C-alpha positions, 0 to 999 in steps of 0.5 A, a space after each residue: 797622098 796615102 789612101 787605104 787599100 780599099 779606097 785606092 781600089 775604088 778610086 782606081 775602078 772609078 778612074 778606069 770607068 771614067 777613063 781618067 787618072 786617079 790623080 785627076 779624080 782625086 784633085 777634082 774631089 779635093 777642089 770640090 770639097 775645099 770650095 764647099 767647105 770654104 763657102 760653108 765656113 764663110 756663111 757660118 762666120 757671117 751668121 755668127 757675126 750677124 747674131 753677135 751684132 744684135 741683128 734680129 734673127 729667126 728662132 730655130 723652132 720657126 725654121 724647123 717647122 718650115 723645113 718639116 713642112 717641105 714636100 707635104 703639100 702644105 709648105 709654110 712660108 719662109 720664116 722672117 726675122 722679127 722686127 725689134 
């Protein structure tokens, strides 16, 4: 795999610190990325399929208000889909 000289230097330094090979660290990083990205793509696909099916959903504004309330001491309840 080709890396920029700067990234290769950082990877080499990290490998020395962790007493592992650059290949081991790169393989671990790629595996983690692939697992996370595959999970995310699957959830997005599920959500789009659900939305296209006409299932009730939650409005963006409700989710935004909920997220903005996190760590405020007055966290709102998680928004629920409206019943048809």
